[in-house]
C-alpha positions as CSV (number, residue, x, y, z in Angstrom):
1,M,-0.8,-25.3,-0.1
2,T,-0.5,-22.3,-2.1
3,D,-3.8,-20.4,-3.5
4,R,-3.3,-20.3,-7.3
5,R,-6.3,-18.4,-8.1
6,Q,-5.7,-14.9,-9.7
7,P,-5.0,-12.6,-6.6
8,R,-7.5,-10.0,-6.1
9,I,-6.5,-6.3,-5.9
10,L,-7.2,-4.7,-2.4
11,I,-7.3,-0.9,-2.9
12,V,-6.0,0.5,1.0
13,P,-6.3,4.2,1.2
14,G,-4.1,6.5,3.4
15,L,-5.5,9.2,5.5
16,G,-8.5,10.7,4.3
17,G,-9.2,8.0,1.8
18,S,-8.8,8.5,-1.8
19,G,-11.4,10.6,-3.7
20,P,-13.0,10.5,-7.0
21,A,-9.8,12.0,-8.6
22,H,-7.3,9.5,-7.1
23,W,-5.9,7.0,-9.1
24,Q,-6.6,4.1,-6.4
25,T,-10.4,5.1,-7.0
26,A,-9.7,5.2,-11.3
27,W,-8.0,1.5,-10.6
28,Q,-11.2,0.0,-8.5
29,A,-13.3,1.1,-11.4
30,R,-11.4,-0.2,-14.1
31,L,-10.1,-3.1,-12.5
32,P,-12.4,-6.6,-12.7
33,G,-12.8,-7.8,-9.3
34,C,-11.0,-4.9,-7.3
35,A,-12.3,-4.1,-3.9
36,R,-11.3,-1.3,-1.1
37,V,-10.5,-1.4,2.4
38,V,-12.9,0.7,3.9
39,Q,-12.4,2.6,7.4
40,R,-14.9,4.1,9.5
41,D,-12.8,7.5,10.2
42,W,-10.4,8.1,7.1
43,D,-9.6,11.6,8.9
44,H,-8.9,10.4,12.8
45,P,-7.1,7.0,12.0
46,D,-6.8,4.5,14.9
47,R,-4.4,2.0,14.1
48,E,-6.4,-0.9,15.6
49,L,-9.4,0.2,13.6
50,W,-7.5,0.5,10.9
51,L,-6.0,-2.9,11.2
52,Q,-9.1,-5.0,11.8
53,A,-10.6,-3.0,8.9
54,L,-7.7,-4.4,6.3
55,R,-8.1,-7.9,8.2
56,Q,-11.5,-8.1,7.3
57,A,-11.1,-7.1,3.5
58,I,-8.7,-9.5,3.1
59,E,-10.5,-12.3,4.8
60,A,-13.7,-11.3,2.7
61,A,-11.7,-11.5,-0.4
62,G,-11.8,-15.4,0.0
63,G,-8.5,-15.8,-1.8
64,P,-4.9,-14.2,-3.0
65,V,-4.8,-10.8,-2.7
66,V,-2.2,-7.7,-3.5
67,A,-2.7,-4.9,-2.2
68,A,-2.0,-1.3,-3.7
69,A,-1.4,0.7,-0.6
70,H,-0.9,4.5,-0.8
71,S,0.5,6.5,1.9
72,L,-0.6,5.8,5.6
73,G,-1.9,2.9,4.1
74,C,1.5,1.5,3.3
75,V,2.5,1.6,7.0
76,L,-0.5,-0.2,7.5
77,V,0.3,-2.8,5.6
78,A,3.4,-3.3,7.2
79,H,1.9,-3.3,10.9
80,A,-0.6,-6.1,9.5
81,V,2.7,-8.2,8.2
82,T,4.0,-8.1,12.0
83,R,0.6,-8.2,13.7
84,W,-0.5,-11.4,11.6
85,P,2.4,-13.0,9.9
86,A,0.4,-16.6,9.4
87,L,-2.6,-14.5,7.8
88,I,-0.6,-12.6,5.9
89,A,1.9,-15.3,4.2
90,R,-1.3,-17.1,3.4
91,A,-3.6,-14.2,1.7
92,L,-0.9,-11.3,0.8
93,R,0.7,-12.3,-2.7
94,A,2.3,-9.0,-3.0
95,A,2.1,-5.1,-2.6
96,L,2.7,-2.2,-4.3
97,L,3.6,0.6,-1.8
98,V,2.7,4.2,-3.1
99,A,3.9,7.0,-1.6
100,P,4.6,5.7,2.2
101,A,3.7,8.3,4.8
102,D,6.5,8.9,7.1
103,V,4.7,8.6,10.3
104,D,7.9,8.5,12.2
105,S,8.4,12.2,11.2
106,P,6.2,15.2,12.9
107,A,7.8,17.7,10.3
108,H,6.4,15.3,7.7
109,T,3.5,13.9,8.8
110,P,0.2,15.5,10.7
111,P,0.1,14.4,14.4
112,E,-3.2,12.2,13.9
113,T,-0.8,9.7,11.8
114,R,1.3,9.3,15.1
115,G,-0.3,6.3,16.5
116,F,1.3,4.2,13.5
117,A,4.5,5.1,14.2
118,P,7.2,3.3,14.7
119,I,7.0,2.3,10.8
120,P,7.6,-1.4,11.5
121,R,11.1,-2.4,9.2
122,A,10.6,-6.2,9.0
123,R,11.6,-7.5,5.5
124,L,8.3,-8.2,3.8
125,P,7.2,-12.4,3.1
126,F,6.1,-11.1,-0.7
127,P,7.3,-9.1,-3.7
128,A,6.8,-5.3,-3.1
129,T,7.6,-2.3,-5.1
130,V,7.9,0.9,-3.3
131,V,7.4,4.0,-5.6
132,A,8.2,7.2,-4.1
133,S,8.5,10.9,-5.7
134,G,11.4,13.4,-5.4
135,D,9.1,16.2,-3.9
136,D,6.7,14.1,-1.6
137,P,5.6,16.3,1.3
138,Y,5.1,13.7,3.4
139,M,8.2,11.3,3.4
140,S,12.2,12.2,1.6
141,I,13.0,10.1,-1.5
142,A,16.0,8.8,0.4
143,R,13.8,7.5,3.6
144,A,11.5,5.9,1.4
145,R,14.3,4.4,-0.5
146,A,15.5,2.8,3.0
147,L,12.2,1.3,3.6
148,A,12.4,-0.4,0.4
149,V,15.4,-1.9,1.3
150,A,14.3,-2.6,4.8
151,W,11.2,-3.6,3.6
152,G,13.2,-6.3,0.6
153,A,11.0,-4.5,-1.7
154,D,12.0,-3.2,-5.3
155,F,12.1,0.8,-5.6
156,V,10.7,3.3,-8.1
157,D,11.7,6.7,-8.3
158,A,8.5,8.4,-9.9
159,G,10.1,11.6,-10.3
160,A,8.4,14.9,-9.6
161,L,4.8,13.9,-8.9
162,G,4.1,15.4,-5.1
163,H,2.6,12.6,-2.9
164,I,1.3,10.7,-5.8
165,N,-2.1,11.4,-5.2
166,A,-5.2,13.1,-6.6
167,E,-3.4,16.4,-6.7
168,S,-1.0,14.8,-8.7
169,R,-3.5,14.7,-11.4
170,L,-2.4,11.1,-12.8
171,G,-6.1,9.8,-13.8
172,D,-5.5,6.2,-14.2
173,W,-1.8,6.5,-13.3
174,P,-0.2,4.4,-16.2
175,A,3.2,4.1,-14.9
176,G,1.2,2.9,-11.5
177,R,-0.6,-0.1,-13.5
178,R,2.7,-0.9,-15.4
179,A,4.4,-1.3,-11.7
180,L,1.3,-3.1,-10.5
181,D,1.9,-5.7,-13.6
182,A,5.0,-5.9,-13.2
183,L,4.8,-6.6,-9.5
184,L,1.8,-9.2,-10.0
185,A,4.0,-10.8,-12.7
186,R,6.4,-11.5,-10.3
187,A,4.2,-13.0,-7.7
188,G,2.6,-15.2,-9.9
189,E,6.4,-16.6,-10.7
190,V,7.1,-17.0,-6.9
191,G,3.7,-18.7,-6.5
192,R,4.4,-21.5,-8.8
């Protein structure tokens, strides 16, 4: 049986969390019912601890969720799909995966992210959109596009926005909100 309630937006930050100037923080403040995954240590990520925190946040939502993930958070969502397929199929309706971090590449990401390698490439069991930037230092746009294909996700080239984070100075990031709205519409159609 499919849960037809309006999904809750679940913010899934990456390495370092998302500070006050990050679009994820703006969304959390402005979107009704939005929640955030809270990690014990944002600067020294441990895949198992981060997965448990994600699972707890999904279960605490008490209904369907849509993930709005950034950077290492995108990879975390992919790991959750392979770890708990039944939970994810039941609870996660869609995912907006923004600026995934290439944890497989020591040239692109810091050593503290290595515990998240390899990036799962299994097809995601829900609608997803990968948003990537042409000048992201943490993943090439070609690699992000290849991940979108592997995950069965739509792909959005956001232009030259760096890592699509606070340094990108996006504020509420209206283009990202439009991508989220389109994804929510797709997720609603899939659930009917």
